[in-house]
C-alpha positions, 0 to 999 in steps of 0.5 A, spaced: 914 890 098 921 892 100 926 888 102 925 889 110 917 888 109 918 881 106 921 880 112 917 882 117 912 877 114 917 872 114 918 873 121 911 872 123 910 867 119 916 864 124 912 867 130 906 863 127 908 857 127 912 857 133 906 859 136 903 853 133 909 848 136 907 851 143 900 849 143 902 843 140 907 843 145 902 845 152 897 839 150 902 834 148 905 836 155 898 836 158 896 829 157 902 826 159 899 819 162 896 818 155 902 820 150 907 816 154 903 809 157 899 809 149 904 812 145 911 813 146 912 807 151 907 801 147 913 799 143 916 796 149 911 791 150 910 784 146 903 785 145 904 792 140 900 791 135 906 792 130 908 785 134 902 781 134 902 782 127 909 779 125 906 773 130 900 772 125 903 773 119 909 768 121 903 764 123 900 765 116 907 764 112 910 758 117 915 762 119 915 763 126 922 765 128 919 773 125 914 773 131 916 777 136 914 775 144 920 777 147 923 784 147 930 782 151 930 789 156 928 793 162 927 801 161 930 805 167 932 812 168 938 813 171 939 822 172 935 826 177 932 830 172 931 825 167 924 824 167 922 831 166 927 833 160 924 826 157 917 829 159 919 836 155 923 832 149 917 828 147 912 833 148 916 839 143 917 833 139 909 831 139 908 838 138 912 839 132 908 833 129 902 836 130 903 843 128 907 840 121 901 841 117 900 848 120 907 850 119 906 848 111 900 852 111 904 858 113 909 857 108 905 857 102 901 864 105 908 867 105 910 864 098 902 865 095 902 872 094 908 871 089 905 866 084 901 866 079 894 863 080 896 857 076 902 856 081 898 857 087 894 852 086 899 847 085 902 850 092 895 849 095 896 842 093 903 841 095 902 843 102 896 837 101 900 832 099 906 834 103 902 834 110 898 827 107 906 824 106 909 827 113 902 824 117 904 816 113 911 817 114 910 818 121 905 812 122 910 808 118 916 810 122 912 809 129 908 802 127 913 799 123 921 802 124 921 804 131 919 798 134 923 794 129 929 798 131 927 797 139 927 790 138 934 789 134 938 793 139 933 789 145 935 782 142 942 784 140 947 782 146 955 780 145 954 775 150 949 772 154 952 775 160 951 781 159 944 784 160 940 790 156 938 795 161 936 801 156 936 808 160 930 811 158 932 817 154 936 813 150 929 809 148 925 815 148 930 817 143 930 811 138 922 812 138 921 820 136 928 821 132 926 815 127 919 817 127 920 824 125 926 822 122 921 817 118 916 823 116 921 827 113 924 822 109 917 820 106 916 828 103 922 824 098 918 825 092 916 833 094 923 834 094 924 831 088 919 835 085 922 841 086 928 840 084 926 837 078 922 844 077 928 848 079 932 844 073 937 841 079 935 834 078 932 830 072 929 823 071 935 820 067 939 823 073 934 819 078 934 812 073 942 812 073 943 812 081 936 808 082 940 801 083 945 806 088 939 807 092 936 801 093 942 798 095 942 804 100 935 802 102 935 795 102 942 796 107 938 800 112 932 795 112 936 789 114 939 793 119 933 795 122 930 789 122 930 782 124 934 778 119 929 775 115 926 777 108 919 779 109 921 784 114 926 787 110 921 788 104 915 791 109 921 796 110 924 797 104 918 797 100 915 803 101 922 807 101 922 805 094 916 806 091 917 813 094 923 814 091 919 811 083 914 816 085 919 821 085 921 819 078 915 819 075 914 826 078 921 828 075 918 825 068 912 830 068 916 836 070 921 835 064 916 834 060 911 840 062 919 845 062 920 842 054 912 844 052 913 851 055 920 851 052 916 850 045 911 854 046 915 860 048 920 859 041 913 858 037 911 864 041 917 868 039 917 865 032 
């Protein structure tokens, strides 16, 4: 195809992806009660499954201080259009999350015709793995990072005389942004895979900066979790594991690249 024909295919890829997000948006907008009461606003309730889980973990470990029973804040809406705009924002985020696997599939459809059969099979696996990791990251962010972030800021006070009355859009922003960004962060192994295939990073470089990455992860976990080592490990552990998986993938790609280079030299000889 010509360059303009490629642009036309890309345009329709983007249009279909946008339609998928719009369909998810409409579904999320219609089911407002379930979306807010059972999903988005659930983290404001001390009986949320994450908080109950920490209480049981605290009882089992003999560490009652990690039990979360009081979030220490109330929600309020200030702008006239605040609740409606919040509804639109949450519906869009929900639509994007629902449509993300389809967006990856559209990406595969766009790139697929230019790939060899072996690369096309690898790309299908890439789409499946990317969708799985994104959903896994969304669940991790929703059930762990977002509740712990809400609990931290809800109980943080510069003075007992200052009450925490959070604006609705601020609370929603924390929950949605943490959830979506965690889903994207969980794509780390695939990003490392692509960068290593392109020769931009290698396993040696990733191992060299492993300590720096782990320190950054621990700092983030310490900020977002209650001040105890158990909560920090629960949050930081999966992120460290993803980094290690990325190193293994990068090392595998380097071995494949060396084998292909050796085969090409032998064929040329």
